[in-house]
C-alpha distance (Angstrom), angle and dihedral (degrees) to the residues before:
residue distance angle dihedral
M1 . . .
L2 3.75 . .
T3 3.74 124.8 .
E4 3.75 124.9 -168.9
T5 3.87 119.2 -131.0
S6 3.73 127.4 -178.4
S7 3.84 96.0 -86.9
S8 3.77 110.2 11.9
L9 3.80 148.4 15.4
T10 3.75 118.0 -102.0
R11 3.72 130.6 -167.8
S12 3.79 119.1 -128.8
S13 3.79 124.1 -128.5
S14 3.78 95.7 -93.7
S15 3.83 101.5 89.3
D16 3.80 92.2 171.1
S17 3.88 91.9 72.1
P18 3.80 119.7 109.8
G19 3.85 90.8 -118.0
A20 3.83 90.0 62.1
A21 3.81 91.6 54.5
S22 3.79 91.9 49.6
L23 3.81 93.4 52.9
S24 3.77 90.2 57.5
R25 3.80 95.0 53.1
R26 3.83 118.7 114.9
V27 3.85 114.9 -106.8
L28 3.82 123.7 -166.2
L29 3.83 111.3 -130.4
L30 3.88 114.8 -152.3
N31 3.88 127.6 -167.4
Q32 3.71 119.4 -117.2
N33 3.83 89.2 -89.6
Y34 3.90 91.4 52.9
E35 3.85 92.4 -103.8
P36 3.82 110.4 144.0
L37 3.76 113.2 -106.8
S38 3.79 109.0 169.6
V39 3.71 148.0 -46.4
C40 3.74 120.4 -98.4
K41 3.89 135.8 178.9
G42 3.79 120.8 -93.9
R43 3.79 91.2 -110.1
R44 3.82 90.4 59.9
A45 3.80 91.9 46.6
V46 3.80 92.4 53.1
V47 3.75 91.3 50.9
L48 3.84 91.5 49.8
V49 3.87 90.4 51.8
L50 3.81 92.1 46.2
L51 3.77 90.5 50.5
R52 3.82 89.8 47.9
K53 3.74 91.7 -122.9
A54 3.81 92.6 121.2
E55 3.81 139.6 20.4
P56 3.75 126.5 -143.1
V57 3.83 115.7 -110.9
E58 3.78 98.7 176.3
S59 3.82 128.6 14.3
Y60 3.85 138.5 -160.7
E61 3.73 118.1 -119.4
L62 3.89 88.3 -106.7
A63 3.71 125.9 92.1
T64 3.81 129.3 -144.1
R65 3.76 113.6 -137.5
S66 3.66 139.4 -169.2
V67 3.81 133.3 170.7
R68 3.80 92.5 -85.4
F69 3.81 106.9 31.7
A70 3.75 147.7 9.1
M71 3.81 128.8 -145.5
P72 3.79 134.4 178.9
M73 3.84 111.4 -100.4
P74 3.80 106.6 -108.0
S75 3.75 121.2 -124.2
V76 3.81 97.6 179.4
L77 3.81 123.8 26.8
R78 3.81 129.0 -166.6
L79 3.81 117.7 -155.7
N80 3.87 114.6 -128.8
Y81 3.78 90.8 -135.8
Y82 3.84 135.0 45.0
V83 3.69 118.4 -103.2
K84 3.88 115.3 -159.0
V85 3.68 107.9 -136.1
R86 3.78 126.8 -168.6
R87 3.76 105.5 -132.1
K88 3.71 118.5 -125.6
D89 3.76 123.9 -148.3
V90 3.76 123.9 -131.0
P91 3.80 106.6 -117.1
L92 3.80 112.2 -112.5
T93 3.81 103.1 -121.1
K94 3.83 136.1 143.6
R95 3.85 88.8 -112.1
N96 3.74 92.8 52.0
V97 3.86 94.5 47.3
L98 3.85 87.6 52.0
K99 3.84 89.8 49.7
R100 3.76 92.6 49.1
D101 3.79 92.8 51.4
H102 3.84 90.7 42.3
A103 3.88 90.8 -120.5
T104 3.81 89.2 -69.7
C105 3.82 122.5 135.8
Q106 3.78 105.2 -112.1
Y107 3.87 91.1 -148.7
C108 3.87 104.8 45.9
G109 3.82 101.8 14.6
R110 3.80 95.4 -127.3
R111 3.81 125.3 135.1
F112 3.78 120.6 -137.2
A113 3.81 133.7 174.4
E114 3.78 92.4 -117.9
M115 3.80 115.8 45.8
T116 3.76 130.8 171.4
T117 3.78 134.8 -154.7
D118 3.80 119.1 -113.3
H119 3.76 129.3 -159.9
I120 3.85 108.5 -131.0
V121 3.77 89.0 -152.6
P122 3.83 104.5 34.9
K123 3.76 119.3 -120.5
S124 3.82 87.7 -119.7
L125 3.82 89.6 61.1
G126 3.84 92.7 48.2
G127 3.77 98.6 -88.5
A128 3.81 114.6 162.0
E129 3.83 133.5 -136.5
T130 3.83 94.2 -108.0
W131 3.78 136.1 131.5
E132 3.78 89.4 -112.8
N133 3.82 93.4 53.7
L134 3.87 99.9 45.2
V135 3.84 127.0 76.2
C136 3.74 136.7 167.5
A137 3.79 112.3 -103.3
C138 3.80 136.7 173.0
S139 3.84 116.0 -116.5
D140 3.86 91.0 -108.9
C141 3.79 93.9 56.1
N142 3.78 93.8 40.7
A143 3.86 90.8 52.8
R144 3.78 91.6 44.5
K145 3.82 91.7 51.4
G146 3.85 91.9 45.3
D147 3.76 115.7 161.3
Q148 3.83 95.9 -15.7
T149 3.76 138.6 95.0
P150 3.83 116.6 -103.6
A151 3.85 89.0 -107.0
Q152 3.88 90.8 53.9
A153 3.84 90.4 47.5
Q154 3.80 91.3 45.2
M155 3.78 90.5 -121.8
I156 3.81 125.6 138.6
L157 3.83 124.8 -149.4
L158 3.76 115.9 -127.7
R159 3.72 91.0 -136.9
P160 3.77 135.4 -4.2
P161 3.91 112.4 -100.2
R162 3.71 117.7 -117.5
K163 3.86 135.0 -175.6
P164 3.79 105.4 -98.1
H165 3.84 122.2 -123.0
Y166 3.77 109.3 -113.7
F167 3.78 97.1 -127.5
T168 3.81 97.7 44.7
F169 3.85 88.4 45.8
S170 3.76 94.5 52.2
I171 3.84 92.7 43.1
S172 3.83 90.0 55.1
S173 3.80 85.4 71.1
F174 3.87 88.5 67.6
G175 3.78 89.4 71.4
D176 3.73 110.4 -148.5
V177 3.85 109.8 43.3
P178 3.85 113.3 -157.5
E179 3.80 113.2 -108.0
A180 3.83 91.7 -122.3
W181 3.84 90.3 60.9
R182 3.79 96.6 52.7
Q183 3.74 98.0 85.5
Y184 3.79 91.2 51.1
L185 3.78 91.4 49.7
F186 3.80 95.3 49.7
Q187 3.87 90.2 -113.2
S188 3.87 100.7 115.7
């Protein structure tokens, strides 16, 4: 159960109450221009709304209650002011290429325990070490393609590789993304 004090919200000792569970839920925090910024806990989201620093865009079906008020538990918050964020790049590593492609061969679509990365345009033909030139491949497809382009080897990519956005790449480590978040993470 929540209680309101003069400066903050505090949780009472009964941690098995439904209010305590809603305060630990994840909430997507958007910039003023609806760009994803971060993920915070429900408790922080309630404080941001009460301080009028953010407004709820989407809500869970739960409500957060105190003695004096009740409000729907936010699922997605939008800040009322713009925060300038220095963009981080996702490091180009074999592990991150495999993560981007969901450890699925981009030629045959199969998943194996041991996957490799393949240069679409081979290094010997001037291919660069970039996100757009590296894909996840099984060892059979990688050997079959060899030192050729996919067109020369008569192989087709399942999807063209792209450089991942930092926030959507890092949020994919959460596993299941709530349905209400998908449109704000460009996953709808």
